[in-house]
N, C-alpha and C positions, 0 to 999 in steps of 0.2 A: 171173182167177187160174189157172182151169183151162186157159185157152189157153196161159198161160206154161208150165205144168207139162207140157202136151201138147208143146209146142215144145221144152222142155228134154229131155223123154223122147225125142222124135224125134231130137234132135241126138245124145243119147247113143247112140241105136241105130245112128247112121251110124258109130260107131267100134267096133261089134261085128263080129267075124268079118272083120277085116282080114288076119289071119295067113295067109300063103300067097297073098294076091291081089296082083296086080301094082298099084302106086300108081296107074297110070292108070285102073284100074278102081274106085277108091275113090270113095266119095261126095264131095259138094262140101266139107263140113265138114273131114274128115281131109285132103283135098287142100290146103285153104286153110291148115290148121294146119302142114302138112309144108312148104308153100312159105314161110310165115312163118318157120319154123325155119331152112330153108335161107338165106333172105336174112339173118336175124339172124346166123347163122353166119358168112356172107361179110362182113357189116359188122364184125362183131367181130374176125375174122381180119384184115381190112384194117386195123382200127383198131389192132391190136397189132403188125402189120408196120410200119405207118407210125411208131409210137412207137419200135419196135425200131430202125428204120433211123435215126430221128432221134437216138436215145440213142447210137448207134454214131458218128454223125457229130459229135456233141457231145463224146464221148470223145476221137475223133481230133483235133478242134480243141483240146481241153484239152492233149493230149499235144504237139502242134505248138507251142502257146503256150509250154509248159515248155521246149521245145528252144530256141525263141527267147530265152526268158529266160536260159536258161543260156549261149548264145552272147553275148547281150548283156553278162552279168556278167563273162565271160571276156575280152571285148574292153575293157571298162572297166578290169579289173585290169591288162591289158596296157598300156592307155594310162597309167595310174597309174604303172606300173613303168618305162615308156619312158625317163623323165628320168633315173631311177636307172641304168638300163642304159647310157645314153649317158655318164653320168659315170664309171661304172666302166670303160667302153671307153677314154675318154680317159685315165683314171688308169693303166690297163694299158699304153696306148701309151706314155705318158710314162716308165713304169718300165721297159719293153723298150728305150726310147731310151737311158736311163741305163746299163743293162747294156751295150748295143751300144758305148757310148763307152769302156767298159772293155775292150773287145776291140780289141788293136792290128791293124794290117794287117800283110801279110808283111814290108814294108819297115821297120816299127817294131820287129820282134822282136828285132833286134840291140841296140838301145837298151834294151829291157826285160831282155834277158839281162844287160847290163851293170849295170843297176839291181840286179838280184838278186844279182849277184857283190859289188857295192859294199855290199849290206845286211849281208853276212857280214864283210867286211873293215872295214867303218866301225865295227863294235862292238868290234873288239879280238879277235874270235873267228878262228880259223885255218880257213879254207876249204880243207880238204884235198882235196875232190873237187868238181868242177862239170862234169858231162858230160851235154849234151843228147843225147836220144835221138832216135829216128825219129818223125817227125811222123805223127799218126794222124788221118785225115779222118773227120770226122762228117758227118751230114747238112747241118748250117748253120754248122759252124765247124770248126777244126783244133785239135787238142790236141797240145802239145808236153811230154813228160815230161823232167825234168831230174834226174839222180841228184846228190844233194849229200851231203857229208860235212863237218860243222862240229865243231871241237873248242874248248872253252872252258868257262868257269864257268857256273853255272846261269843267272845273270842275263844273261850274254852270249848264251846260246842262247834265252832267252826274248825278249830284245830283238830278236835276228835274226828270230824268228818273228813278232814285232810289226811289224817293219819291213816284212816281205813282205806282211802283211795290210793295211798302210796305203799300199802302192804304189798308183798310180792305175789300174793295170790289174789283172786277176783273176789271182791267184796262190794256189794251195792246196798244203798240205804233206799228203802221204799215206805211208803205210807207214813210220811213224816209229819208230825204235828208238834208245834211249839207253843207252849202256854207260859205266861208270867207267873213267877212265884214271889213270895214275900222275900224281901231283901234285894229286890232288883235281880235276882237270879231267873233263868229261863229253864223249863224243863221240855226236854225233846224226847218225844216217843217215836219210835220207828221200828221197822221190821229190817234187820239187815239179813242180806241173803249171800250165802257163799255157796261154792260149787266144788265138786270133786269128781274124780273118776269113778265109774262103776268097777266093781271087783269081778272077778270071773262068775261067781255065783249070782251076782245081779244082772251080768250080761246075759247069762243063760236064761234067767227067769224072763227078761225083757224079750229075748228071742222067742221064748215059748209063748209069750203074752201074758206072763204072770205079773202080779203087782205085789209090792211089799206090803 
């Protein structure tokens, strides 16, 4: 028992007076304890560094996984909507085709003007003015304004407007004014607009930036 106390006391004395002394001059016990502390610090630091790097790698992997999930979800949504988009495209093309059929060619314009004229005469109205204006070239079509003046009863004018709307070609009435005339008749002045395809020369001029 005394030997243990003496050994413990000697061990304790080895830790006395270490302040100011170089660690290389320390007794064995303090040196061993210092070395143990250094090794422990290195091990603990390495352990934390390892887990820290592993945690960052896990976070990066999780973020990448989320990106892949988002991309997958987006692609699935596009695939689901692809058939709808194709159907909408087909319907749009069909609608454009129907509209294009309502546009006469340049050679068919005379027949259309005759149809517009007959729409007024055929209803018993008096077509007092029918004056085609200058053709205005647009990007994909030509627009022809026609100044018209029709005199007749209310039903005559309404029938004239209805007949224009029912023509197989597109005809619109714009800038409409209606005035009373003697005898209970009405006078309707308007600009009828019709449209046609551009011919090859007109398309070439439009592409080159020219104007008619």
